[in-house]
The first five atom37 places (N, CA, C, CB, O) and aatype in JSON, in Angstrom:
{
  "aatype": [12, 6, 16, 0, 10, 10, 15, 2, 2, 11, 5, 6, 9, 9, 16, 10, 0, 6, 9, 10, 14, 0, 19, 1, 5, 10, 14, 15, 15, 3, 11, 10, 1, 10, 9, 1, 9, 10, 0, 6, 6, 10, 6, 2, 2, 11, 8, 9, 13, 14, 13, 6, 14, 3, 11, 16, 18, 4, 10, 14, 16, 14, 18, 2, 16, 13, 7, 0, 7, 6, 9, 10, 12, 11, 16, 10, 11, 16, 15, 3, 12, 3, 11],
  "atom_mask": [
    [1, 1, 1, 1, 1],
    [1, 1, 1, 1, 1],
    [1, 1, 1, 1, 1],
    [1, 1, 1, 1, 1],
    [1, 1, 1, 1, 1],
    [1, 1, 1, 1, 1],
    [1, 1, 1, 1, 1],
    [1, 1, 1, 1, 1],
    [1, 1, 1, 1, 1],
    [1, 1, 1, 1, 1],
    [1, 1, 1, 1, 1],
    [1, 1, 1, 1, 1],
    [1, 1, 1, 1, 1],
    [1, 1, 1, 1, 1],
    [1, 1, 1, 1, 1],
    [1, 1, 1, 1, 1],
    [1, 1, 1, 1, 1],
    [1, 1, 1, 1, 1],
    [1, 1, 1, 1, 1],
    [1, 1, 1, 1, 1],
    [1, 1, 1, 1, 1],
    [1, 1, 1, 1, 1],
    [1, 1, 1, 1, 1],
    [1, 1, 1, 1, 1],
    [1, 1, 1, 1, 1],
    [1, 1, 1, 1, 1],
    [1, 1, 1, 1, 1],
    [1, 1, 1, 1, 1],
    [1, 1, 1, 1, 1],
    [1, 1, 1, 1, 1],
    [1, 1, 1, 1, 1],
    [1, 1, 1, 1, 1],
    [1, 1, 1, 1, 1],
    [1, 1, 1, 1, 1],
    [1, 1, 1, 1, 1],
    [1, 1, 1, 1, 1],
    [1, 1, 1, 1, 1],
    [1, 1, 1, 1, 1],
    [1, 1, 1, 1, 1],
    [1, 1, 1, 1, 1],
    [1, 1, 1, 1, 1],
    [1, 1, 1, 1, 1],
    [1, 1, 1, 1, 1],
    [1, 1, 1, 1, 1],
    [1, 1, 1, 1, 1],
    [1, 1, 1, 1, 1],
    [1, 1, 1, 1, 1],
    [1, 1, 1, 1, 1],
    [1, 1, 1, 1, 1],
    [1, 1, 1, 1, 1],
    [1, 1, 1, 1, 1],
    [1, 1, 1, 1, 1],
    [1, 1, 1, 1, 1],
    [1, 1, 1, 1, 1],
    [1, 1, 1, 1, 1],
    [1, 1, 1, 1, 1],
    [1, 1, 1, 1, 1],
    [1, 1, 1, 1, 1],
    [1, 1, 1, 1, 1],
    [1, 1, 1, 1, 1],
    [1, 1, 1, 1, 1],
    [1, 1, 1, 1, 1],
    [1, 1, 1, 1, 1],
    [1, 1, 1, 1, 1],
    [1, 1, 1, 1, 1],
    [1, 1, 1, 1, 1],
    [1, 1, 1, 0, 1],
    [1, 1, 1, 1, 1],
    [1, 1, 1, 0, 1],
    [1, 1, 1, 1, 1],
    [1, 1, 1, 1, 1],
    [1, 1, 1, 1, 1],
    [1, 1, 1, 1, 1],
    [1, 1, 1, 1, 1],
    [1, 1, 1, 1, 1],
    [1, 1, 1, 1, 1],
    [1, 1, 1, 1, 1],
    [1, 1, 1, 1, 1],
    [1, 1, 1, 1, 1],
    [1, 1, 1, 1, 1],
    [1, 1, 1, 1, 1],
    [1, 1, 1, 1, 1],
    [1, 1, 1, 1, 1]
  ],
  "atom_positions": [
    [[-21.27, 0.78, 7.38], [-20.12, 0.04, 6.24], [-21.12, -1.23, 5.71], [-18.32, -0.72, 7.17], [-21.94, -1.81, 6.42]],
    [[-20.88, -1.45, 4.53], [-21.08, -3.19, 4.5], [-20.74, -4.09, 3.68], [-22.19, -3.59, 4.47], [-21.17, -3.84, 2.55]],
    [[-20.05, -5.18, 3.75], [-19.67, -6.1, 2.34], [-20.68, -6.98, 2.26], [-18.23, -7.01, 2.32], [-21.66, -7.29, 2.94]],
    [[-20.06, -7.36, 0.98], [-20.91, -8.91, 0.62], [-19.99, -10.03, 0.44], [-21.82, -8.9, -0.87], [-18.84, -10.29, 0.11]],
    [[-20.65, -10.35, 0.67], [-20.64, -11.99, 1.41], [-21.2, -12.74, 0.06], [-21.95, -12.29, 3.08], [-22.1, -12.21, -0.58]],
    [[-20.68, -13.9, -0.32], [-21.57, -14.52, -1.09], [-21.59, -16.74, -0.57], [-20.86, -13.96, -2.95], [-20.74, -17.49, -0.09]],
    [[-22.72, -16.88, -0.94], [-23.08, -18.08, -0.3], [-24.1, -18.54, -1.11], [-23.46, -17.96, 1.11], [-25.01, -17.82, -1.52]],
    [[-23.97, -19.83, -1.36], [-24.96, -20.61, -2.43], [-25.19, -20.17, -3.69], [-26.25, -20.71, -2.0], [-26.08, -20.54, -4.44]],
    [[-23.99, -19.01, -3.98], [-23.9, -18.23, -5.82], [-24.71, -17.17, -5.43], [-24.72, -19.21, -7.5], [-24.2, -16.29, -6.12]],
    [[-25.32, -16.8, -5.02], [-26.09, -15.51, -4.4], [-25.32, -14.52, -3.18], [-27.52, -16.13, -3.69], [-24.65, -14.83, -2.19]],
    [[-25.71, -13.35, -3.67], [-24.84, -12.36, -3.26], [-25.45, -11.21, -2.35], [-24.26, -11.81, -4.46], [-26.19, -10.3, -2.72]],
    [[-24.92, -11.49, -0.91], [-26.32, -11.05, 0.23], [-25.41, -9.96, 0.37], [-26.92, -12.11, 1.92], [-24.49, -9.93, -0.44]],
    [[-25.5, -8.94, 1.36], [-24.9, -7.75, 1.67], [-25.06, -7.54, 3.22], [-25.5, -6.62, 0.82], [-26.13, -7.08, 3.6]],
    [[-24.04, -7.85, 4.19], [-24.11, -7.77, 5.32], [-22.99, -6.43, 5.6], [-23.9, -9.19, 5.92], [-22.12, -5.84, 4.96]],
    [[-23.89, -6.36, 7.62], [-22.99, -4.77, 7.32], [-21.17, -4.91, 8.48], [-24.52, -2.85, 8.29], [-20.31, -5.66, 8.01]],
    [[-21.01, -4.55, 9.14], [-19.58, -4.23, 8.99], [-20.46, -5.25, 10.87], [-18.56, -2.0, 8.58], [-20.3, -6.46, 11.06]],
    [[-21.05, -4.54, 11.6], [-21.81, -4.21, 12.65], [-22.54, -5.67, 12.96], [-22.79, -2.93, 12.3], [-22.84, -6.09, 14.07]],
    [[-22.75, -6.29, 11.77], [-23.31, -7.57, 12.04], [-22.15, -8.8, 11.81], [-24.62, -7.74, 11.04], [-22.32, -9.93, 12.27]],
    [[-21.34, -8.54, 11.3], [-19.83, -9.47, 11.55], [-18.72, -9.53, 12.69], [-18.95, -9.13, 10.53], [-17.82, -10.34, 12.94]],
    [[-19.05, -8.57, 13.17], [-18.54, -8.34, 14.27], [-18.87, -9.09, 15.53], [-18.73, -7.22, 14.39], [-17.82, -9.48, 16.05]],
    [[-19.83, -9.4, 16.15], [-19.97, -10.23, 16.73], [-19.49, -11.56, 16.95], [-20.65, -10.16, 16.6], [-18.93, -12.03, 17.94]],
    [[-19.77, -12.05, 15.95], [-19.08, -13.72, 14.94], [-17.77, -13.26, 15.37], [-19.26, -13.97, 12.69], [-17.3, -14.09, 16.14]],
    [[-17.08, -12.41, 15.21], [-15.42, -11.8, 15.33], [-14.54, -12.19, 16.23], [-15.3, -10.43, 15.6], [-13.45, -12.76, 16.34]],
    [[-15.7, -11.47, 17.09], [-15.12, -11.06, 18.93], [-15.44, -12.11, 19.35], [-15.84, -9.77, 20.03], [-15.12, -12.28, 20.53]],
    [[-16.29, -13.47, 18.58], [-16.46, -14.78, 19.71], [-15.27, -15.41, 18.97], [-18.19, -15.9, 19.78], [-15.57, -16.6, 18.93]],
    [[-14.12, -15.27, 18.38], [-13.59, -16.3, 17.32], [-12.5, -16.45, 18.17], [-13.27, -15.86, 15.66], [-12.39, -15.53, 18.98]],
    [[-11.4, -17.6, 18.26], [-10.83, -17.36, 19.38], [-8.89, -17.06, 18.25], [-11.2, -19.03, 20.8], [-8.57, -17.21, 17.07]],
    [[-8.12, -16.58, 19.53], [-6.97, -15.2, 19.79], [-6.27, -16.07, 17.43], [-4.92, -15.64, 22.36], [-6.02, -15.46, 16.39]],
    [[-6.28, -17.4, 17.73], [-5.66, -17.47, 16.82], [-6.09, -17.58, 15.55], [-5.05, -18.13, 17.05], [-5.28, -17.28, 14.68]],
    [[-7.28, -17.98, 15.18], [-8.86, -17.63, 14.07], [-8.6, -15.75, 14.51], [-11.19, -18.69, 14.99], [-7.76, -15.94, 15.39]],
    [[-8.68, -15.01, 14.5], [-8.47, -14.05, 14.97], [-7.19, -13.09, 14.28], [-8.4, -14.46, 16.21], [-7.28, -12.03, 13.66]],
    [[-6.02, -13.87, 14.64], [-4.26, -13.83, 13.55], [-5.0, -13.64, 12.55], [-2.98, -15.4, 13.25], [-5.25, -12.55, 12.03]],
    [[-5.52, -15.11, 12.13], [-5.74, -15.15, 11.33], [-6.28, -14.97, 10.16], [-5.69, -15.38, 11.55], [-5.79, -15.3, 9.08]],
    [[-7.53, -14.32, 10.39], [-8.34, -12.8, 9.54], [-7.45, -12.29, 9.64], [-9.62, -11.81, 10.04], [-6.69, -13.24, 9.46]],
    [[-6.59, -11.14, 9.87], [-5.43, -10.09, 10.17], [-4.51, -10.24, 9.31], [-4.77, -10.15, 11.48], [-4.12, -9.33, 8.58]],
    [[-4.06, -11.44, 9.3], [-3.33, -11.63, 7.67], [-4.21, -12.11, 5.93], [-2.17, -13.05, 7.98], [-3.78, -11.97, 4.79]],
    [[-5.5, -12.68, 6.41], [-6.41, -12.7, 4.98], [-6.65, -11.02, 4.93], [-8.2, -13.8, 5.08], [-6.41, -10.52, 3.83]],
    [[-7.02, -10.26, 5.8], [-7.05, -9.51, 5.34], [-5.96, -8.51, 5.43], [-7.97, -9.35, 5.51], [-6.85, -7.66, 5.38]],
    [[-4.88, -7.8, 5.52], [-3.35, -7.38, 5.12], [-3.44, -7.87, 4.23], [-2.09, -7.7, 5.79], [-3.64, -6.95, 3.43]],
    [[-3.45, -9.44, 3.31], [-3.09, -9.72, 2.26], [-4.35, -9.42, 1.36], [-2.53, -11.02, 2.3], [-4.34, -9.91, 0.23]],
    [[-5.11, -8.89, 1.62], [-6.02, -8.49, 0.13], [-5.35, -7.59, 0.16], [-7.68, -8.18, -0.09], [-4.45, -7.3, -0.63]],
    [[-5.81, -6.85, 1.35], [-5.53, -5.06, 1.06], [-4.2, -4.57, 0.78], [-5.88, -4.12, 2.35], [-3.98, -3.37, 0.61]],
    [[-2.92, -5.81, 0.69], [-1.42, -5.25, 0.59], [-1.44, -5.38, -1.35], [0.08, -6.55, 1.69], [-0.64, -4.82, -2.1]],
    [[-3.22, -6.77, -1.94], [-2.82, -6.86, -2.84], [-3.69, -6.29, -3.85], [-2.48, -7.91, -2.89], [-3.86, -6.74, -4.98]],
    [[-4.53, -4.64, -3.07], [-5.29, -4.15, -3.37], [-4.65, -2.96, -3.95], [-6.11, -4.16, -2.53], [-4.32, -2.1, -3.13]],
    [[-4.37, -2.68, -5.41], [-3.58, -1.57, -6.04], [-4.22, -0.04, -5.33], [-3.79, -1.68, -7.9], [-3.57, 0.74, -4.62]],
    [[-5.28, 0.07, -5.63], [-5.66, 1.16, -5.11], [-6.18, 1.57, -3.31], [-6.62, 1.32, -6.04], [-7.02, 2.29, -2.77]],
    [[-5.5, 0.98, -3.04], [-6.18, 1.26, -1.3], [-4.34, 1.78, -0.77], [-7.13, -0.93, -0.1], [-3.97, 2.39, 0.23]],
    [[-3.56, 1.2, -1.93], [-1.99, 2.21, -1.28], [-1.68, 2.45, -2.42], [-0.5, 1.51, -0.33], [-1.65, 1.66, -3.37]],
    [[-1.31, 4.07, -2.38], [-1.05, 4.18, -4.3], [-0.06, 4.57, -4.06], [-1.89, 5.17, -5.52], [-0.14, 5.78, -4.24]],
    [[1.31, 4.22, -3.61], [2.65, 4.49, -3.65], [3.2, 3.67, -4.29], [3.23, 4.61, -2.6], [2.65, 2.56, -4.25]],
    [[4.45, 3.77, -5.13], [4.85, 3.47, -6.09], [6.74, 2.95, -5.29], [4.5, 4.82, -7.28], [7.75, 3.52, -4.86]],
    [[6.31, 1.76, -5.47], [7.92, 0.82, -4.65], [8.85, 1.93, -5.13], [8.6, -1.2, -5.47], [8.74, 2.74, -6.05]],
    [[9.93, 1.68, -4.07], [11.1, 2.39, -4.85], [10.87, 3.53, -4.83], [11.36, 2.09, -6.16], [11.85, 4.05, -5.37]],
    [[9.92, 4.54, -4.43], [10.08, 5.8, -4.97], [10.24, 6.61, -3.53], [8.78, 6.25, -6.02], [9.7, 6.15, -2.52]],
    [[11.11, 7.98, -3.48], [11.04, 8.09, -2.34], [9.92, 9.52, -2.24], [12.56, 8.12, -1.76], [9.48, 9.91, -3.32]],
    [[9.45, 10.35, -0.82], [8.18, 10.68, -1.03], [8.59, 11.79, 0.14], [6.89, 9.46, -0.88], [9.02, 11.48, 1.25]],
    [[8.39, 13.06, -0.3], [8.45, 13.86, 0.7], [7.25, 14.26, 1.38], [9.06, 14.82, 0.33], [6.21, 14.8, 0.99]],
    [[7.9, 13.63, 3.08], [7.34, 13.82, 4.3], [7.78, 14.81, 5.28], [7.4, 12.76, 4.84], [8.85, 14.89, 5.88]],
    [[6.46, 15.76, 5.36], [6.27, 16.84, 6.18], [7.14, 16.68, 7.86], [4.55, 16.94, 6.27], [6.29, 16.17, 8.6]],
    [[8.41, 16.92, 8.65], [8.16, 16.52, 9.57], [8.57, 17.25, 10.95], [8.51, 15.48, 9.37], [8.48, 18.45, 10.71]],
    [[8.91, 17.09, 12.07], [8.42, 18.56, 13.0], [10.23, 19.21, 13.81], [6.82, 17.83, 14.83], [10.63, 19.95, 14.71]],
    [[11.05, 17.86, 12.2], [12.59, 18.21, 12.39], [12.83, 19.35, 11.87], [13.56, 17.3, 11.8], [12.16, 19.69, 10.89]],
    [[13.76, 20.14, 12.35], [14.18, 21.61, 11.2], [13.3, 22.59, 11.7], [13.8, 21.45, 9.29], [13.78, 23.71, 11.56]],
    [[12.08, 22.58, 12.3], [11.26, 23.49, 12.38], [11.09, 24.34, 13.58], [10.29, 22.98, 12.09], [10.14, 24.22, 14.35]],
    [[12.3, 25.42, 13.73], [12.31, 26.09, 14.92], [11.94, 26.76, 14.69], [13.07, 26.36, 15.56], [11.89, 27.43, 13.65]],
    [[11.29, 26.84, 16.25], [9.49, 27.65, 16.97], [8.33, 27.02, 16.71], [0.0, 0.0, 0.0], [7.26, 27.63, 16.68]],
    [[8.45, 25.78, 16.49], [7.14, 24.54, 16.26], [6.9, 24.56, 17.57], [7.46, 22.8, 15.61], [5.71, 24.48, 17.88]],
    [[8.29, 24.72, 19.11], [7.63, 24.43, 20.74], [7.33, 25.16, 20.43], [0.0, 0.0, 0.0], [6.49, 25.05, 19.54]],
    [[7.79, 26.76, 20.93], [7.49, 28.02, 20.99], [5.57, 27.83, 20.75], [8.54, 28.95, 19.7], [4.7, 27.39, 21.51]],
    [[5.51, 28.26, 19.68], [4.03, 27.89, 19.46], [3.36, 27.11, 19.59], [3.69, 27.9, 18.75], [2.24, 27.36, 19.15]],
    [[3.57, 25.52, 20.33], [2.73, 25.14, 20.88], [2.86, 24.89, 21.67], [2.27, 24.63, 20.6], [2.09, 23.95, 21.82]],
    [[3.5, 25.06, 22.73], [3.27, 25.73, 24.39], [2.59, 27.16, 24.36], [4.91, 26.0, 25.29], [2.02, 27.54, 25.38]],
    [[2.63, 27.75, 23.53], [1.77, 29.09, 23.64], [0.41, 28.91, 23.53], [2.08, 30.1, 22.61], [-0.44, 29.43, 24.25]],
    [[0.2, 28.06, 22.48], [-1.15, 27.68, 22.42], [-2.01, 26.53, 23.42], [-1.18, 27.27, 21.13], [-3.23, 26.59, 23.61]],
    [[-0.94, 25.29, 24.09], [-1.41, 24.74, 25.71], [-1.6, 25.52, 26.66], [-0.54, 23.93, 26.38], [-2.49, 25.16, 27.42]],
    [[-0.71, 27.16, 27.09], [-0.98, 27.88, 27.97], [-2.19, 28.29, 27.6], [-0.1, 28.74, 28.23], [-2.99, 28.27, 28.54]],
    [[-2.51, 28.56, 26.85], [-3.99, 29.25, 25.79], [-5.17, 28.99, 26.52], [-4.33, 28.44, 24.09], [-5.97, 29.49, 27.31]],
    [[-4.78, 27.57, 25.66], [-5.71, 26.77, 26.07], [-6.98, 25.79, 27.89], [-4.95, 26.16, 25.38], [-8.08, 25.45, 28.32]],
    [[-5.48, 25.9, 28.12], [-6.03, 26.04, 29.85], [-6.45, 26.63, 30.78], [-5.59, 25.94, 30.48], [-6.67, 26.3, 31.95]],
    [[-6.71, 28.41, 29.73], [-6.74, 29.09, 30.7], [-7.64, 29.59, 30.7], [-5.99, 29.72, 30.89], [-8.1, 30.11, 31.72]],
    [[-8.62, 29.62, 28.74], [-10.16, 28.96, 28.52], [-10.67, 27.86, 29.76], [-10.14, 28.02, 26.95], [-11.89, 27.91, 29.93]],
    [[-10.1, 27.1, 30.46], [-10.53, 26.17, 30.8], [-11.35, 27.01, 32.22], [-9.4, 25.01, 30.87], [-12.03, 26.35, 33.01]]
  ]
}
């Protein structure tokens, strides 16, 4: 994954692998500040989170899915026998 970094009005491309060692050396307070900065940038990016506020979305859940536990148990038993 590449990241653009601006320095001296020139755009350089740096990779996540190049940035991580420096980030790992930061004190905990600076790491938390970096997390907050990145989270705010993601929050402001409309393309990263396509859901609309105040809209209801249907998400499948295991509730009222009768028989799912039995199927899971059968799958676990057959995977144990395969070992």
